[in-house]
C-alpha positions in Angstrom: 91.9 97.8 296.7 91.1 98.6 300.3 93.4 100.4 302.6 94.9 98.8 305.7 92.5 100.8 307.9 89.4 99.7 306.0 90.6 96.1 306.3 91.3 96.5 310.1 87.8 98.0 310.7 86.2 95.3 308.6 88.0 92.4 310.3 88.1 94.0 313.8 85.1 96.3 313.9 84.7 98.5 316.9 81.4 99.1 318.8 79.4 96.2 317.3 76.0 95.2 318.5 72.8 96.5 319.9 73.2 99.0 322.8 71.0 98.4 325.8 69.5 101.6 327.1 70.1 103.5 323.8 68.0 106.7 323.6 68.8 107.4 319.9 68.5 104.8 317.2 68.9 105.4 313.4 68.5 103.0 310.6 69.3 103.6 306.9 69.7 101.4 303.9 70.4 101.3 300.2 67.9 99.0 298.5 70.1 98.9 295.3 73.2 97.4 297.0 71.4 95.9 300.0 73.5 97.6 302.8 71.6 98.3 306.0 73.1 100.3 308.9 71.7 100.7 312.3 73.3 103.1 314.8 72.5 103.1 318.5 73.5 106.0 320.8 73.4 106.7 324.5 73.2 110.5 324.9 73.6 112.2 328.3 73.8 116.0 328.7 74.2 116.4 324.9 77.2 114.1 324.8 77.3 110.7 323.0 78.5 108.6 325.9 78.2 105.3 324.0 77.5 104.3 320.5 77.3 100.9 318.7 76.2 99.7 315.3 74.7 96.7 313.5 75.4 96.6 309.8 74.3 94.1 307.1 76.5 94.7 304.1 79.9 94.5 302.4 83.2 95.0 304.1 83.2 98.7 303.3 79.8 99.1 304.9 81.1 97.4 308.1 84.3 99.5 308.1 82.6 102.8 307.6 80.1 102.0 310.4 82.9 101.1 312.7 84.9 104.2 311.9 81.9 106.5 312.2 81.1 105.2 315.7 84.8 105.7 316.7 84.7 109.3 315.4 81.6 110.4 317.3 82.0 108.5 320.6 82.5 111.0 323.4 81.6 113.9 321.2 78.8 116.4 321.7 75.7 116.2 319.5 76.8 119.3 317.8 80.2 117.8 316.9 78.5 114.6 315.7 76.2 116.5 313.4 79.2 117.8 311.6 80.4 114.2 310.7 80.6 113.9 306.9 81.1 110.9 304.6 84.3 112.6 303.4 85.7 112.7 306.9 84.8 109.0 307.4 86.5 108.1 304.1 89.6 110.2 305.0 89.8 108.5 308.4 89.9 105.1 306.6 92.5 106.3 304.1 90.0 106.3 301.3 87.5 103.9 299.7 87.2 102.6 296.1 84.8 104.9 294.1 82.2 102.1 293.9 82.1 102.0 297.7 81.8 105.7 298.5 78.0 105.1 299.0 78.9 103.2 302.2 80.4 106.3 303.8 77.3 108.2 302.8 75.2 105.6 304.6 77.4 105.9 307.7 76.9 109.6 307.8 73.1 109.2 307.2 72.8 106.6 310.0 74.4 108.9 312.5 72.1 111.7 311.5 69.1 109.4 311.5 69.9 108.5 315.1 70.3 112.1 316.1 66.9 112.9 314.4 65.4 110.0 316.5 66.8 111.5 319.7 65.4 115.0 318.9 62.0 113.5 318.0 61.9 111.7 321.4 62.6 115.1 323.1 59.6 116.6 321.2 61.9 118.7 319.0 61.5 118.9 315.3 64.8 117.4 314.0 64.5 119.1 310.6 64.9 122.5 312.2 68.3 121.4 313.6 69.6 118.7 311.2 68.0 119.8 308.0 66.5 117.1 305.8 66.3 113.8 307.6 68.2 110.9 306.0 66.1 108.4 304.2 65.8 104.8 305.4 65.7 103.2 302.0 66.1 104.0 298.3 66.6 107.7 297.6 68.6 109.8 295.2 71.5 110.1 297.7 71.8 106.4 297.8 72.7 106.4 294.1 75.0 109.5 293.9 78.1 107.5 293.3 76.6 104.5 291.4 77.7 105.9 288.1 81.4 106.2 289.2 
């Protein structure tokens, strides 16, 4: 069963669509379930001034994408790097165990966009973000599949 917040962000997603002039774009997906998330950011003076998303997937994937964009909009890059899937789930008042992977993808999409931003600046993102999120089928994509 989905919370009211999940249903609200699924039926009325915030920050939807491609973002013209984005200088950070991250795309991740889970080949097993078919969810694909793309995050677009406009970053100025280390602040995320605008952020949007395009998600192909279930209601939980849309809701987690929407909530993640709301949580990082107006934040500094450093603050956005601290976004976790747990924080996204808590902001949505929880997810069913079989949908936790959607919140993992939302976190990874944000970090993939930040990695893209750093790469465009000529900075190695691994030195700042750690391991770069995958864009497909990796172990993290299946962490919660057994639940």
